[in-house]
C-alpha positions in Angstrom: 83.3 84.7 86.2 85.7 83.2 88.8 86.0 86.6 90.5 82.2 87.1 90.4 81.7 83.8 92.1 84.1 84.8 94.9 82.0 87.9 95.5 78.7 86.0 95.3 80.0 83.4 97.8 81.1 86.2 100.2 77.7 87.8 100.0 76.0 84.4 100.7 78.0 84.0 103.8 76.6 87.3 105.0 73.1 86.7 103.7 72.4 83.0 103.3 68.9 83.6 101.7 70.1 86.1 99.1 69.3 85.3 95.5 71.8 86.5 92.9 71.5 86.2 89.1 74.8 86.5 87.2 74.6 88.6 84.0 77.5 87.9 81.5 78.8 90.9 79.7 81.5 90.8 77.0 83.8 93.9 77.2 85.7 95.7 74.5 88.9 94.2 76.0 87.5 90.7 75.7 86.4 91.2 72.0 89.7 92.6 70.8 92.3 90.0 71.6 94.9 90.9 69.0 95.8 94.5 69.7 98.5 94.9 72.4 97.0 96.6 75.4 99.4 99.5 75.2 98.1 100.3 71.7 94.5 100.5 72.9 94.0 104.3 73.2 90.9 104.5 75.4 90.7 103.6 79.1 88.2 101.3 80.7 88.2 98.7 78.0 87.6 95.9 80.5 85.1 97.9 82.6 83.0 100.4 80.7 80.4 98.0 79.4 79.8 96.8 83.0 79.5 100.3 84.2 77.0 101.0 81.4 74.9 98.0 82.6 74.9 99.4 86.1 73.9 102.9 85.0 71.1 101.6 82.8 69.9 99.4 85.7 70.5 96.1 83.9 72.6 95.1 86.9 72.6 96.1 90.6 76.4 95.6 91.1 79.4 94.8 89.0 82.6 92.9 89.9 85.9 94.3 88.5 89.6 93.6 88.8 90.3 96.8 90.6 93.5 97.5 88.6 91.4 97.7 85.4 89.2 100.5 86.7 90.2 104.0 85.6 91.3 106.2 88.5 88.6 108.8 87.7 85.4 107.4 89.2 82.4 107.2 86.9 79.7 109.7 87.8 76.7 108.0 89.4 78.7 105.0 90.6 80.6 104.1 93.7 83.0 101.3 94.8 81.0 99.8 97.6 83.5 97.1 98.5 87.2 96.3 97.9 87.9 92.7 98.7 89.9 89.4 98.3 93.3 90.9 97.9 95.3 87.9 98.8 98.0 88.2 96.2 99.2 91.5 94.8 102.3 90.2 93.0 103.1 89.1 89.5 104.2 85.5 88.7 106.2 83.9 85.9 105.2 80.7 84.2 108.0 79.1 82.1 108.2 76.2 79.7 111.2 74.9 81.6 111.6 74.4 85.4 113.1 77.6 86.7 113.0 79.5 89.9 114.3 83.0 89.0 114.4 85.4 86.0 118.2 84.8 85.7 117.5 81.2 84.7 115.7 82.2 81.5 117.7 81.7 78.3 119.5 84.6 76.6 117.1 86.6 74.5 114.1 84.7 75.9 110.7 85.7 74.6 108.4 86.6 77.5 104.7 87.1 76.8 103.1 90.1 78.5 100.4 92.7 77.6 101.8 95.2 80.2 104.2 98.1 79.5 104.9 98.0 83.3 106.0 94.4 83.2 107.9 94.9 80.0 109.9 97.8 81.3 110.8 96.0 84.5 111.9 92.9 82.6 114.1 95.0 80.3 115.5 96.8 83.4 116.4 93.5 85.0 117.5 91.6 81.9 118.1 93.9 78.8 118.5 90.9 76.6 114.9 89.6 77.2 112.3 90.2 74.5 109.0 91.2 76.0 106.4 90.1 73.4 102.7 91.1 73.3 100.3 88.4 74.2 96.5 88.6 74.5 93.7 86.3 75.6 92.5 84.9 78.9 94.8 82.9 81.2 94.1 79.5 79.6 94.7 80.9 76.1 98.0 82.4 77.2 99.1 79.1 78.8 98.2 77.3 75.5 100.4 79.7 73.6 103.3 79.0 76.0 102.8 75.3 75.7 102.9 75.6 71.9 106.4 77.1 72.1 105.5 80.7 71.1 107.1 82.0 74.3 109.8 80.9 76.7 107.7 82.3 79.6 104.7 84.5 80.3 104.0 86.9 83.2 100.6 87.1 84.8 99.0 88.5 88.0 99.3 85.7 90.6 95.7 86.5 91.9 94.1 85.5 88.6 96.1 82.3 88.3 95.3 81.3 91.9 91.5 82.0 91.4 91.4 79.7 88.4 93.0 76.9 90.4 96.2 76.9 88.3 98.8 77.8 91.0 100.7 74.6 90.2 101.6 76.1 86.8 103.6 79.0 88.5 107.4 78.8 88.2 108.0 81.5 90.7 106.5 84.7 92.1 108.1 88.1 92.1 108.6 90.1 95.3 106.0 92.9 95.0 108.3 95.5 96.5 111.0 94.6 93.9 109.0 93.8 90.7 106.3 96.3 91.4 102.7 95.4 90.5 100.0 97.6 89.0 98.1 99.8 91.5 95.3 97.7 93.2 96.5 94.5 91.4 94.9 91.4 93.0 92.0 93.2 94.6 88.3 93.0 93.5 86.2 96.2 93.3 82.5 95.8 93.6 80.7 98.7 92.1 77.1 99.9 92.7 75.0 102.9 91.8 75.5 105.9 94.1 71.7 106.4 94.5 71.1 102.7 95.3 71.6 102.9 99.1 70.1 99.4 99.7 72.5 97.5 97.5 75.5 99.7 98.4 74.9 98.9 102.2 74.6 95.2 101.4 77.8 95.1 99.3 79.7 97.2 102.0 79.4 94.2 104.4 82.2 92.4 102.4 84.5 95.5 102.3 88.1 94.8 103.5 89.2 98.1 105.1 92.9 97.3 104.9 92.6 96.3 101.2 90.8 99.6 100.5 93.5 101.7 102.2 96.4 100.1 100.3 94.6 100.1 97.0 93.6 103.7 97.4 97.2 104.7 98.2 98.5 102.9 95.1 95.9 104.4 92.9 96.6 107.9 94.3 100.1 107.5 92.8 98.6 107.2 89.4 96.1 110.0 90.0 98.8 112.4 91.1 101.1 111.5 88.3 98.3 111.8 85.7 99.8 109.1 83.6 96.8 106.9 82.9 97.3 103.3 81.9 99.7 103.8 79.0 102.9 104.4 81.0 105.3 102.0 82.7 104.3 102.8 86.3 103.8 100.5 89.3 102.9 101.0 93.0 102.6 98.7 95.9 101.6 99.5 99.5 101.7 97.3 102.6 100.6 97.9 106.2 102.8 97.1 109.1 101.3 98.0 112.5 100.1 101.6 112.4 102.3 102.5 109.4 102.0 102.1 105.7 104.9 101.7 103.3 104.4 102.6 99.6 106.9 101.9 96.9 106.5 103.0 93.3 108.4 103.4 90.0 108.3 105.0 86.6 110.4 104.0 83.7 111.0 104.7 80.1 109.7 102.0 77.7 113.1 100.4 77.4 113.7 100.1 81.2 116.9 102.2 80.8 115.7 105.3 82.7 114.3 103.6 85.8 113.2 105.7 88.8 111.9 104.1 92.0 111.3 105.5 95.5 109.4 104.5 98.6 107.8 106.3 101.5 106.6 105.3 105.0 104.3 107.0 107.4 101.1 106.6 109.4 98.1 104.8 107.9 95.8 107.7 108.3 98.0 109.7 106.0 98.1 107.0 103.3 96.8 109.0 100.4 98.8 112.1 101.3 102.0 110.0 101.4 101.1 108.5 98.0 100.8 112.0 96.6 104.2 112.9 98.0 105.8 109.8 96.6 104.3 110.5 93.1 105.6 114.1 93.1 109.0 112.8 94.1 109.0 110.4 91.1 107.9 113.2 88.8 110.6 115.6 90.0 113.3 112.9 89.8 112.7 112.6 86.0 109.3 111.0 85.8 107.8 114.2 84.2 110.3 114.0 81.4 109.5 110.3 80.8 105.8 111.1 80.6 106.4 113.9 78.1 108.5 111.6 75.9 105.9 108.8 76.0 
């Protein structure tokens, strides 16, 4: 809802007289709050019900966390805008006042629902115990306060959008603790044949956010690893160049392969493909086969 209101506000800045009715939809990922995300076999568990509402014309556009959308685009739908990517990085919220991962106690329990985060945690601190956690941000914070975890890791963007930034202990550098592709960005989806709504939504598109998110998602597409592998990608634009860094790891964080590539912005997706193939040939293919 917080993310939807961001999009609605942006549209009202462009079109002050526009009237928008918000339709709440509960997704499969919202309903099942017990199963660890890496044990959910299907993809799109936070997005498919919204896409169904679009295709059945119950809604004219849908707001997603871009990182939750499968890389294979749903037939009949298009991403009309990518926006509000202010924070791509992960953040850590701890029970005690700390400023780095090294200050967590030995064998600390860290709540995360992400294989990507768990692998990077184990790579940095093999003694840490990544522990599955589900629920929305406030539910996870409550579990932390109840002493069930020493710390939790969340996407900074979600914490910021909920006005809870004061809870953050520290943020990870995104080119070191690499986020999920397109993390922090909002994707606004419309029907491909609805040119009126698609043109309207396109007015809030952030071209730079679209470029970097597309490059990051291209890493996933080329590697064909879906959402059930410890893979991360982060791209940033400097001048006329784009730098993309990515990693793949085994589940324990012991075999950890990371590379980066830099080149012209207009070759962003091509560079991302090259980077993904480099990761695969360096041992990533064996990791995916084992997983």
